[in-house]
TORMARMAR-704338 format. One line per 4 residues: number of its first residue (from 1); their letters; for each residue x, y, z of C-alpha. Coordinates in steps of 0.001 Angstrom, whole numbers, m for minus. Layout:
N
NUM	a	X Y Z ~ ...
//
This chain:
134
1	mgsd	82 m273 m284 ~ 1398 3536 m970 ~ 1402 6119 1852 ~ m1207 7919 m896
5	tlye	m3939 5361 m736 ~ m3061 5114 3811 ~ m3548 8847 3993 ~ m7248 8805 1904
9	elva	m7761 5824 4290 ~ m6672 7892 7268 ~ m9094 10588 5886 ~ m12177 8474 5779
13	aaaq	m11352 7372 8915 ~ m11179 10028 10675 ~ m14026 11626 8477 ~ m16590 9416 10290
17	vpnl	m15024 9674 14210 ~ m17610 12347 14694 ~ m15366 14273 18010 ~ m12258 14764 15534
21	dfrg	m10987 17181 13974 ~ m8684 15753 11331 ~ m6472 18996 10169 ~ m3427 16500 8150
25	fvpp	15 18934 7060 ~ 435 22002 9095 ~ 3102 24719 8544 ~ 5330 24844 11254
29	nevd	5084 28553 11840 ~ 926 27301 12159 ~ 1719 25122 14780 ~ 2293 26774 18028
33	ryya	m1451 28693 17981 ~ m3190 24503 18014 ~ m1141 23787 21653 ~ m2527 26556 23005
37	raal	m6273 25311 22318 ~ m5714 22113 23653 ~ m5825 21060 27022 ~ m3119 18691 26347
41	lvct	m1290 15746 24360 ~ m1700 13314 23508 ~ 1109 10357 22133 ~ 615 7346 20535
45	stve	3407 6241 19048 ~ 5221 3334 20567 ~ 8210 4370 19008 ~ 10237 7727 18716
49	gfpn	13825 9406 19672 ~ 12761 12705 22191 ~ 9123 14052 20038 ~ 9820 17862 19427
53	tflh	5417 17514 19867 ~ 6473 16758 23954 ~ 8628 20473 24382 ~ 5989 22088 21594
57	awgr	3030 20892 24553 ~ 5481 22464 28089 ~ 6594 25149 25713 ~ 2833 25971 26477
61	gkpv	2371 24759 30164 ~ 494 21626 28346 ~ 930 18129 30379 ~ 892 14566 27694
65	vsty	m849 11524 27971 ~ 2066 8941 26227 ~ 1745 5174 25326 ~ 5755 6046 24948
69	dpgd	8609 7820 27502 ~ 11840 8106 26305 ~ 14385 8102 29203 ~ 11598 7921 31110
73	iirk	11150 12101 31889 ~ 7281 12395 31604 ~ 8028 9764 34710 ~ 10136 10730 36294
77	qdfg	9735 14975 36125 ~ 6188 14428 36754 ~ 5310 15911 33443 ~ 2539 13834 32465
81	ltas	728 10747 32546 ~ 2232 6914 30282 ~ m159 4079 29607 ~ 372 669 27807
85	svge	m3184 412 26519 ~ m6100 2400 25001 ~ m8451 1746 28677 ~ m4904 3469 29977
89	vada	m4490 6594 27735 ~ m8130 6612 28200 ~ m8424 6409 32086 ~ m5018 9691 32289
93	irgl	m7035 11635 29922 ~ m9753 11133 32344 ~ m8142 11813 35243 ~ m6421 15074 33943
97	wgap	m9138 16620 32841 ~ m10590 16167 35846 ~ m7834 17644 37914 ~ m7430 21196 36054
101	qrse	m5282 22347 38964 ~ m3358 19121 38654 ~ m2879 19486 35227 ~ m1967 23230 35097
105	eigr	543 22116 38091 ~ 2097 19912 35725 ~ 1847 22076 32674 ~ 4226 24711 34919
109	ranr	6803 22735 35742 ~ 7239 21065 32242 ~ 7209 24734 30899 ~ 9747 25804 33599
113	yvqe	12358 22239 32286 ~ 11048 24305 28241 ~ 13092 27469 29221 ~ 15540 26147 31154
117	hhhp	16623 23228 28097 ~ 15645 23941 25655 ~ 14544 27733 25225 ~ 16980 29054 21705
121	dvii	18997 31093 23962 ~ 19914 28344 26314 ~ 20948 26301 22873 ~ 22186 28904 21668
125	gqle	24477 29688 24907 ~ 24996 26143 24949 ~ 26224 26114 20688 ~ 28636 29192 21161
129	elfa	30414 27453 23906 ~ 31196 24648 21782 ~ 32390 26803 18570 ~ 34424 27950 20798
133	rr	35784 25356 21750 ~ 36781 24158 18685
//
């Protein structure tokens, strides 16, 4: 099956879900507005590197519910919840949705992490130091 065929099948399947708004490709300069409106990020991938989607969500103060936890960062830093089944994902979403103060605290902690470790000013400073040593 070609990727175009798979994409068309996904679009058709998504159209059958009444509370799903499938956007397809979103240009990078427009992505942040979706994170700003979101309550949380759900990641159902089973294998990733370190997803940029996590940084986008955390940078906007949003918790993550994920089936994949790179380096156990979600669990260790309490940046959201992890799950291993569809039922656990649903339970985690309901749990965060029903506890707005907890979600906000997770979001603040995650945002602070992004600002301290992944903000462009931090990264540029690290790159400048690296290049200065070369």
